[in-house]
N, C-alpha and C positions, 0 to 999 in steps of 0.2 A: 176692426178696432186695433189700435197700436198697442205695443207693450206698455206704453205710458197709461193708456186707458185701462188696460188690464190690471195694472198695479193699483189704480185708483178704486177699483171695485173692492168692496169690503167682503173678502172671502174668508169665511171661518170654517175650520175643520171640527167635526164632531165625531168622537169615537164612543159609542155606547158600550159600557162595560158593566153588566149586571153581575151580582154576586152568585146567584144560583146557576148551577150547570149540572145536569143529570148525567150526561154521557161521560164527561171528564171533570171530576170535582175540581173546583177553583181553577177552571181552564184558563181564564183570562190572565191569571198571574202565575200560572205554573211555568217553571223554567223549561225553555226549549232552546237548544243550541246555545246555552249559557246565559240567556236573558229571559225575563218574564215574557210570556207570549205577547202581551199588549205593547211591550217596549219596541218591538220591531216596527209596527205601524206608527207609533207615536214619534219615534225618532225620524222616520221618513217624512212625516207631516211637518214636524218642527223645522226640518232642514229645507223645506220647500219655500223659496222666496215669494211665491205667489199666494201663499196662505198667510193671513195676517195674525191669526191666533188659533191655538189648538186647545180644544176643550174635551174633557171626559165627563160623560154623564153616568153617574153610578149611584147605587143604593147601598154600597158596601164601604164601611170604614176601612176594612183591610185593603181593598183595592185602592182607595184614596191614598192610603199610606204608601203603598208600593209605587203609585204614580208620583207622589211627592218625592219619594226617595230617589227617583230617576234624576231629579234636579235639572230638568231640561226646559222648564218654563211652561209646562202644561197647566191649564186652569181647570178647576173642578166645579161641577154643578151637581147639586144633590137631587137625585131622582126620587120622586115619591114612590112608596112601596107598591101602589097599584099599577105603576108603570114598569115594574120589575118582575112581573109574573111570567109564567110560561106562555100565557095567552096575549100578553101585551105586544102590540106591533111596534116595529121600528118607527113608523110614522107617528105614533103617539108620543114617542120619545123626542122626535124631531119637532113636533108641534109644541111640546112643553118647553123645549129649548128656545124656540122662536119667541115664546112669550117672555123669556127672560134675558135674551141676548140679541143685540142688533146685528144684522148682516144683510148683504145683498145676495150673496150666493153661499149656500151651505154645502160643504164637502163632507158627506157622511161616509166614514171609513169603518170597515169591519176588521176587528182584531184577529179574526179567524183566517185572514188572508195575509200572513206575514211575509209572503214573497213580493208584496207590493213595495216599490221603492220610490224615492223622491223624483227620479226622472219620469216615471209613469205619471205621477201627479202633475208635474210641471207641464208635460206635453198635453195631458188631458185638459188642463185649465186653459192653455193656449188655444187648443182646438175648439173648446167650448165657447171661448170668447170670440175668436176670429170667425167662426161659422154662425155666431149669434144664436146658439142653442138656448133653450129654456131649461132643459134638464139633460142629464147624460148618465149612462150606465157603462160600467166596464164589462168586457166580454172577451171570450176567446173564440176563435173560429174552429169549428169542428167539421170534419169531412165524413161524418157518419150519416147514414140514411135513416130518417125517422118515419114512424108510422103511427096512425091512430089505432085505438082499440078496435074500431070497426073494419080494420083491414084496408084503409085508404092511406096512401102515402102523404107525408107532410111536406117534404122538401125536394122531391124529385119525381120524374115520370119514369116508371119501370120500363116502358117500351123504348125509352131514350136514355137508358141508364148510362151516366157519364163515367169516363175513366177518372180515377182519383185525381190525376194530375190536371184534368180539365174541369174538375168540379170545384165551384167557388166555395161551397160549403154553407154552413149556417152559423150565425152567432149564438153563443150560449152565455148567459149571464154568469160571471164567476163570483159575483158578490163582493168584490174587493172594495169598490167605492161607488158613490152616486153623487152627482152634482145637481143641485136644485136651486133655482131662483126662489127667493122668498115669496114672490107673487104667485108662483106655481104651487108651492107648498100650501099657502093660505087659500088659494082658489080651489084646488083639487083635493086637499088633505092627503096628498100622495107625493111620493118622492119623484115620480115621473109624470110629466104632462107638458102641454105645449109642443114646441119643436124639440124632439128628442134626438140626441146624438148618441152614437155608440163609439166607445174608445176601445180599440183592439189591443189586447195584452198578449204576451207570449203564452204558448201552449201549457207550460208547466204551472202557470198561475190558475189553471183550471181547478187545482186542488184547494179545498177549504178544510179546515179542521172541524170535523163533527164527531168522528169516532177515533178510538185509539190507533187504528191502522193508519188513518190520515196523519196522525201525529208523527208516527215513525217515518213515513214517506217525506213529509215536509221538513222534518228535522234534518234528514239526510241532505236535502237540497240547501237548507240554510247553512249547513256546515261548509258548503262550497262557496258561499257568498263572500 
């Protein structure tokens, strides 16, 4: 598909931002490197020419106000309380969104991956379209050797242990974003299905903010951006 076809696809970005956060209180709007955490990915998504609209799904009036105050054209959708619990899945939020907003492709972005930038999104969407994927995940390549609990190797043969420089490695989801065609989401009730693509991101984007230690490490990297 050409870039013209690419632009004709209705690609909508969704950033789920719930109010509750046990590890880091008010994590999604807490300041990191001078901005609310969510602002980093929201600004990257808004700046991406291949994304038509950017939405935040939230149950929190405080988060809605912070997003509005950024004044960058992000739209808000109210998330029902039952979809904002610790046990609610991202898929449930995506399906609720699909009931309320029209799209061909949904780019679901996690605010806890602020190292994601506009170029990553643009390149991923181009790859997604040109290779005619149905869904896509972001990942980093790791050259570690993995094992099962029962003592069997997952990604290499011990008797043919490769040198690091010769080892292709294994992709690990970094949780930064997912691209999903509406048809896939509706059929599988899952963010991934059909022909799945993997978009490789730089090693430092392996970091996600879950704990206070992650916050410190990522803030140091963001200060260099």
